N, CA, C and O atoms as CSV, one atom per row, in Angstrom:
chain,resi,resn,atom,element,x,y,z
A,1,MET,N,N,236.585,-89.026,-9.003
A,1,MET,CA,C,235.519,-89.879,-8.486
A,1,MET,C,C,235.591,-89.839,-6.960
A,1,MET,O,O,236.650,-90.084,-6.382
A,2,ASP,N,N,234.469,-89.533,-6.309
A,2,ASP,CA,C,234.470,-89.499,-4.852
A,2,ASP,C,C,234.355,-90.914,-4.285
A,2,ASP,O,O,234.129,-91.872,-5.024
A,3,ALA,N,N,234.511,-91.031,-2.975
A,3,ALA,CA,C,234.550,-92.339,-2.322
A,3,ALA,C,C,233.261,-93.131,-2.551
A,3,ALA,O,O,233.313,-94.338,-2.787
A,4,GLN,N,N,232.118,-92.470,-2.485
A,4,GLN,CA,C,230.851,-93.179,-2.680
A,4,GLN,C,C,230.758,-93.746,-4.093
A,4,GLN,O,O,230.289,-94.869,-4.280
A,5,GLN,N,N,231.193,-92.991,-5.072
A,5,GLN,CA,C,231.179,-93.489,-6.449
A,5,GLN,C,C,232.173,-94.639,-6.633
A,5,GLN,O,O,231.909,-95.577,-7.385
A,6,THR,N,N,233.309,-94.564,-5.948
A,6,THR,CA,C,234.287,-95.646,-6.008
A,6,THR,C,C,233.711,-96.918,-5.410
A,6,THR,O,O,233.855,-97.996,-5.987
A,7,VAL,N,N,233.059,-96.803,-4.260
A,7,VAL,CA,C,232.433,-97.963,-3.618
A,7,VAL,C,C,231.356,-98.532,-4.543
A,7,VAL,O,O,231.268,-99.749,-4.712
A,8,LEU,N,N,230.549,-97.677,-5.131
A,8,LEU,CA,C,229.520,-98.131,-6.072
A,8,LEU,C,C,230.156,-98.883,-7.237
A,8,LEU,O,O,229.656,-99.930,-7.648
A,9,SER,N,N,231.235,-98.364,-7.760
A,9,SER,CA,C,231.929,-99.012,-8.874
A,9,SER,C,C,232.407,-100.410,-8.486
A,9,SER,O,O,232.232,-101.362,-9.247
A,10,PHE,N,N,233.007,-100.531,-7.312
A,10,PHE,CA,C,233.478,-101.842,-6.847
A,10,PHE,C,C,232.301,-102.792,-6.622
A,10,PHE,O,O,232.371,-103.964,-6.993
A,11,ILE,N,N,231.221,-102.292,-6.017
A,11,ILE,CA,C,230.048,-103.138,-5.776
A,11,ILE,C,C,229.457,-103.610,-7.100
A,11,ILE,O,O,229.094,-104.779,-7.228
A,12,ASN,N,N,229.357,-102.728,-8.075
A,12,ASN,CA,C,228.808,-103.125,-9.377
A,12,ASN,C,C,229.700,-104.147,-10.072
A,12,ASN,O,O,229.201,-105.053,-10.740
A,13,ARG,N,N,231.004,-104.009,-9.923
A,13,ARG,CA,C,231.913,-105.001,-10.509
A,13,ARG,C,C,231.675,-106.375,-9.874
A,13,ARG,O,O,231.640,-107.389,-10.570
A,14,ILE,N,N,231.514,-106.397,-8.564
A,14,ILE,CA,C,231.245,-107.650,-7.844
A,14,ILE,C,C,229.893,-108.217,-8.264
A,14,ILE,O,O,229.774,-109.413,-8.529
A,15,ARG,N,N,228.879,-107.364,-8.326
A,15,ARG,CA,C,227.530,-107.811,-8.705
A,15,ARG,C,C,227.511,-108.349,-10.139
A,15,ARG,O,O,226.787,-109.299,-10.437
A,16,LYS,N,N,228.295,-107.750,-11.014
A,16,LYS,CA,C,228.343,-108.193,-12.409
A,16,LYS,C,C,228.780,-109.657,-12.500
A,16,LYS,O,O,228.202,-110.436,-13.258
A,17,PHE,N,N,229.801,-110.023,-11.724
A,17,PHE,CA,C,230.296,-111.395,-11.761
A,17,PHE,C,C,229.327,-112.387,-11.125
A,17,PHE,O,O,229.457,-113.596,-11.320
A,18,SER,N,N,228.360,-111.884,-10.368
A,18,SER,CA,C,227.320,-112.733,-9.771
A,18,SER,C,C,226.027,-112.678,-10.575
A,18,SER,O,O,224.996,-113.197,-10.147
A,19,ASN,N,N,226.092,-112.044,-11.745
A,19,ASN,CA,C,224.915,-111.889,-12.614
A,19,ASN,C,C,223.761,-111.172,-11.927
A,19,ASN,O,O,222.594,-111.490,-12.153
A,20,LYS,N,N,224.101,-110.203,-11.089
A,20,LYS,CA,C,223.089,-109.372,-10.436
A,20,LYS,C,C,223.030,-108.042,-11.178
A,20,LYS,O,O,224.039,-107.595,-11.723
A,21,PRO,N,N,221.868,-107.410,-11.205
A,21,PRO,CA,C,221.745,-106.140,-11.927
A,21,PRO,C,C,222.649,-105.055,-11.342
A,21,PRO,O,O,222.917,-105.018,-10.141
A,22,GLN,N,N,223.101,-104.187,-12.219
A,22,GLN,CA,C,223.932,-103.071,-11.809
A,22,GLN,C,C,223.086,-102.025,-11.092
A,22,GLN,O,O,221.890,-101.892,-11.353
A,23,LEU,N,N,223.713,-101.294,-10.197
A,23,LEU,CA,C,223.044,-100.251,-9.433
A,23,LEU,C,C,223.412,-98.890,-9.997
A,23,LEU,O,O,224.550,-98.668,-10.412
A,24,ASP,N,N,222.454,-97.987,-10.011
A,24,ASP,CA,C,222.722,-96.625,-10.471
A,24,ASP,C,C,223.315,-95.772,-9.358
A,24,ASP,O,O,224.106,-94.863,-9.609
A,25,ASN,N,N,222.923,-96.078,-8.124
A,25,ASN,CA,C,223.438,-95.328,-6.982
A,25,ASN,C,C,223.292,-96.155,-5.717
A,25,ASN,O,O,222.593,-97.168,-5.695
A,26,ILE,N,N,223.954,-95.711,-4.679
A,26,ILE,CA,C,223.838,-96.340,-3.364
A,26,ILE,C,C,223.644,-95.222,-2.343
A,26,ILE,O,O,224.000,-94.069,-2.586
A,27,SER,N,N,223.072,-95.588,-1.197
A,27,SER,CA,C,222.907,-94.611,-0.121
A,27,SER,C,C,223.508,-95.176,1.156
A,27,SER,O,O,223.652,-96.388,1.313
A,28,GLY,N,N,223.849,-94.290,2.044
A,28,GLY,CA,C,224.532,-94.674,3.272
A,28,GLY,C,C,223.803,-95.672,4.134
A,28,GLY,O,O,224.435,-96.474,4.822
A,29,ASP,N,N,222.480,-95.639,4.112
A,29,ASP,CA,C,221.723,-96.524,4.998
A,29,ASP,C,C,221.500,-97.924,4.420
A,29,ASP,O,O,220.904,-98.771,5.087
A,30,GLN,N,N,221.958,-98.180,3.217
A,30,GLN,CA,C,221.764,-99.505,2.623
A,30,GLN,C,C,222.684,-100.537,3.278
A,30,GLN,O,O,223.880,-100.307,3.458
A,31,ALA,N,N,222.090,-101.675,3.628
A,31,ALA,CA,C,222.853,-102.775,4.210
A,31,ALA,C,C,223.584,-103.522,3.096
A,31,ALA,O,O,223.007,-103.826,2.052
A,32,LEU,N,N,224.851,-103.808,3.335
A,32,LEU,CA,C,225.663,-104.475,2.323
A,32,LEU,C,C,225.102,-105.837,1.959
A,32,LEU,O,O,225.034,-106.188,0.781
A,33,GLN,N,N,224.701,-106.607,2.962
A,33,GLN,CA,C,224.209,-107.955,2.678
A,33,GLN,C,C,222.739,-107.973,2.295
A,33,GLN,O,O,222.379,-108.552,1.270
A,34,ASN,N,N,221.900,-107.363,3.081
A,34,ASN,CA,C,220.456,-107.454,2.825
A,34,ASN,C,C,219.997,-106.623,1.640
A,34,ASN,O,O,219.249,-107.114,0.794
A,35,ASP,N,N,220.432,-105.377,1.567
A,35,ASP,CA,C,219.965,-104.499,0.497
A,35,ASP,C,C,220.751,-104.651,-0.799
A,35,ASP,O,O,220.178,-104.617,-1.888
A,36,LEU,N,N,222.069,-104.819,-0.676
A,36,LEU,CA,C,222.911,-104.879,-1.868
A,36,LEU,C,C,223.256,-106.307,-2.278
A,36,LEU,O,O,223.939,-106.524,-3.279
A,37,GLN,N,N,222.783,-107.276,-1.504
A,37,GLN,CA,C,222.920,-108.705,-1.823
A,37,GLN,C,C,224.373,-109.157,-1.951
A,37,GLN,O,O,224.701,-109.961,-2.824
A,38,LEU,N,N,225.243,-108.640,-1.081
A,38,LEU,CA,C,226.632,-109.077,-1.069
A,38,LEU,C,C,226.783,-110.184,-0.030
A,38,LEU,O,O,226.369,-110.028,1.118
A,39,ASP,N,N,227.377,-111.304,-0.441
A,39,ASP,CA,C,227.632,-112.375,0.514
A,39,ASP,C,C,229.033,-112.204,1.103
A,39,ASP,O,O,229.721,-111.231,0.794
A,40,SER,N,N,229.452,-113.132,1.938
A,40,SER,CA,C,230.737,-112.981,2.626
A,40,SER,C,C,231.917,-112.932,1.660
A,40,SER,O,O,232.872,-112.193,1.901
A,41,LEU,N,N,231.875,-113.689,0.588
A,41,LEU,CA,C,232.946,-113.636,-0.407
A,41,LEU,C,C,232.951,-112.297,-1.134
A,41,LEU,O,O,234.014,-111.754,-1.436
A,42,ASP,N,N,231.769,-111.769,-1.414
A,42,ASP,CA,C,231.662,-110.454,-2.041
A,42,ASP,C,C,232.251,-109.374,-1.125
A,42,ASP,O,O,232.954,-108.473,-1.584
A,43,LEU,N,N,231.955,-109.479,0.174
A,43,LEU,CA,C,232.484,-108.507,1.129
A,43,LEU,C,C,234.001,-108.595,1.212
A,43,LEU,O,O,234.680,-107.576,1.341
A,44,ALA,N,N,234.533,-109.813,1.137
A,44,ALA,CA,C,235.985,-109.985,1.143
A,44,ALA,C,C,236.592,-109.320,-0.088
A,44,ALA,O,O,237.626,-108.659,0.010
A,45,GLU,N,N,235.963,-109.491,-1.234
A,45,GLU,CA,C,236.457,-108.867,-2.463
A,45,GLU,C,C,236.364,-107.344,-2.377
A,45,GLU,O,O,237.279,-106.639,-2.802
A,46,LEU,N,N,235.274,-106.846,-1.834
A,46,LEU,CA,C,235.125,-105.402,-1.649
A,46,LEU,C,C,236.235,-104.876,-0.745
A,46,LEU,O,O,236.824,-103.831,-1.023
A,47,THR,N,N,236.516,-105.590,0.323
A,47,THR,CA,C,237.568,-105.196,1.255
A,47,THR,C,C,238.924,-105.125,0.566
A,47,THR,O,O,239.667,-104.160,0.747
A,48,VAL,N,N,239.246,-106.142,-0.221
A,48,VAL,CA,C,240.522,-106.171,-0.938
A,48,VAL,C,C,240.612,-105.007,-1.918
A,48,VAL,O,O,241.649,-104.348,-2.007
A,49,ASN,N,N,239.540,-104.752,-2.650
A,49,ASN,CA,C,239.534,-103.650,-3.613
A,49,ASN,C,C,239.729,-102.298,-2.928
A,49,ASN,O,O,240.504,-101.465,-3.397
A,50,LEU,N,N,239.027,-102.087,-1.821
A,50,LEU,CA,C,239.138,-100.811,-1.118
A,50,LEU,C,C,240.494,-100.660,-0.445
A,50,LEU,O,O,241.047,-99.562,-0.383
A,51,GLU,N,N,241.023,-101.766,0.058
A,51,GLU,CA,C,242.352,-101.707,0.671
A,51,GLU,C,C,243.407,-101.374,-0.384
A,51,GLU,O,O,244.341,-100.617,-0.118
A,52,GLY,N,N,243.254,-101.939,-1.575
A,52,GLY,CA,C,244.174,-101.628,-2.659
A,52,GLY,C,C,244.105,-100.166,-3.076
A,52,GLY,O,O,245.129,-99.560,-3.391
A,53,LYS,N,N,242.923,-99.607,-3.080
A,53,LYS,CA,C,242.735,-98.211,-3.511
A,53,LYS,C,C,243.101,-97.213,-2.415
A,53,LYS,O,O,243.757,-96.205,-2.678
A,54,TYR,N,N,242.669,-97.502,-1.175
A,54,TYR,CA,C,242.811,-96.527,-0.097
A,54,TYR,C,C,243.835,-96.923,0.975
A,54,TYR,O,O,244.197,-96.103,1.818
A,55,GLY,N,N,244.298,-98.175,0.944
A,55,GLY,CA,C,245.248,-98.623,1.962
A,55,GLY,C,C,244.622,-98.821,3.330
A,55,GLY,O,O,245.313,-98.756,4.347
A,56,VAL,N,N,243.307,-99.064,3.362
A,56,VAL,CA,C,242.580,-99.204,4.624
A,56,VAL,C,C,241.771,-100.496,4.600
A,56,VAL,O,O,241.079,-100.791,3.626
A,57,ASP,N,N,241.869,-101.264,5.691
A,57,ASP,CA,C,241.020,-102.440,5.863
A,57,ASP,C,C,239.716,-101.956,6.492
A,57,ASP,O,O,239.705,-101.522,7.644
A,58,ILE,N,N,238.626,-102.029,5.746
A,58,ILE,CA,C,237.355,-101.475,6.247
A,58,ILE,C,C,236.839,-102.215,7.477
A,58,ILE,O,O,235.964,-101.706,8.177
A,59,PHE,N,N,237.366,-103.407,7.750
A,59,PHE,CA,C,236.937,-104.173,8.919
A,59,PHE,C,C,237.903,-104.039,10.092
A,59,PHE,O,O,237.754,-104.744,11.090
A,60,GLN,N,N,238.893,-103.146,9.991
A,60,GLN,CA,C,239.903,-103.040,11.037
A,60,GLN,C,C,239.336,-102.605,12.385
A,60,GLN,O,O,239.882,-102.964,13.428
A,61,ASN,N,N,238.263,-101.848,12.377
A,61,ASN,CA,C,237.662,-101.375,13.631
A,61,ASN,C,C,236.388,-102.126,13.988
A,61,ASN,O,O,235.616,-101.662,14.827
A,62,GLY,N,N,236.155,-103.262,13.375
A,62,GLY,CA,C,234.961,-104.044,13.665
A,62,GLY,C,C,234.157,-104.314,12.414
A,62,GLY,O,O,234.606,-104.076,11.293
A,63,ILE,N,N,232.980,-104.808,12.632
A,63,ILE,CA,C,232.098,-105.208,11.536
A,63,ILE,C,C,231.464,-103.969,10.903
A,63,ILE,O,O,231.036,-103.047,11.597
A,64,VAL,N,N,231.416,-103.971,9.583
A,64,VAL,CA,C,230.691,-102.931,8.863
A,64,VAL,C,C,229.482,-103.589,8.210
A,64,VAL,O,O,229.589,-104.682,7.655
A,65,THR,N,N,228.350,-102.932,8.276
A,65,THR,CA,C,227.130,-103.537,7.738
A,65,THR,C,C,226.439,-102.679,6.699
A,65,THR,O,O,225.622,-103.179,5.927
A,66,THR,N,N,226.757,-101.388,6.668
A,66,THR,CA,C,226.094,-100.482,5.734
A,66,THR,C,C,227.118,-99.754,4.860
A,66,THR,O,O,228.318,-99.757,5.134
A,67,VAL,N,N,226.609,-99.145,3.820
A,67,VAL,CA,C,227.456,-98.323,2.954
A,67,VAL,C,C,228.097,-97.206,3.773
A,67,VAL,O,O,229.275,-96.902,3.588
A,68,GLU,N,N,227.335,-96.599,4.670
A,68,GLU,CA,C,227.876,-95.525,5.511
A,68,GLU,C,C,229.024,-96.021,6.376
A,68,GLU,O,O,230.016,-95.313,6.551
A,69,ASP,N,N,228.904,-97.237,6.922
A,69,ASP,CA,C,229.989,-97.820,7.708
A,69,ASP,C,C,231.262,-97.912,6.871
A,69,ASP,O,O,232.354,-97.604,7.350
A,70,VAL,N,N,231.111,-98.338,5.621
A,70,VAL,CA,C,232.263,-98.449,4.718
A,70,VAL,C,C,232.861,-97.071,4.480
A,70,VAL,O,O,234.071,-96.887,4.616
A,71,LEU,N,N,232.028,-96.108,4.126
A,71,LEU,CA,C,232.507,-94.767,3.808
A,71,LEU,C,C,233.215,-94.123,5.000
A,71,LEU,O,O,234.179,-93.377,4.824
A,72,ASN,N,N,232.737,-94.410,6.211
A,72,ASN,CA,C,233.359,-93.849,7.412
A,72,ASN,C,C,234.758,-94.392,7.663
A,72,ASN,O,O,235.542,-93.768,8.378
A,73,GLN,N,N,235.083,-95.545,7.085
A,73,GLN,CA,C,236.411,-96.148,7.265
A,73,GLN,C,C,237.418,-95.600,6.251
A,73,GLN,O,O,238.625,-95.763,6.427
A,74,LEU,N,N,236.934,-94.961,5.210
A,74,LEU,CA,C,237.825,-94.488,4.155
A,74,LEU,C,C,238.373,-93.105,4.493
A,74,LEU,O,O,237.704,-92.307,5.148
A,75,PRO,N,N,239.613,-92.825,4.036
A,75,PRO,CA,C,240.177,-91.505,4.310
A,75,PRO,C,C,239.359,-90.403,3.643
A,75,PRO,O,O,238.815,-90.582,2.553
A,76,LYS,N,N,239.288,-89.295,4.302
A,76,LYS,CA,C,238.521,-88.147,3.785
A,76,LYS,C,C,239.345,-87.346,2.816
A,76,LYS,O,O,238.869,-86.346,2.280
């Protein structure tokens, strides 16, 4: 599973617990809060999940707002 699919999987898991519809795909230009409807607690959960998987805090270099911002923080 590539990084984008992993991020999608984590986002769908978070959305499921909020009773939001699952997504089939995500694109780099989608905003985490506005387009994907993630609130601050959802972003914290996403951060914890990604840190557990990749060992990287996606917010270590500043604020991330889009899927592309998240993907750029993950190891290649």
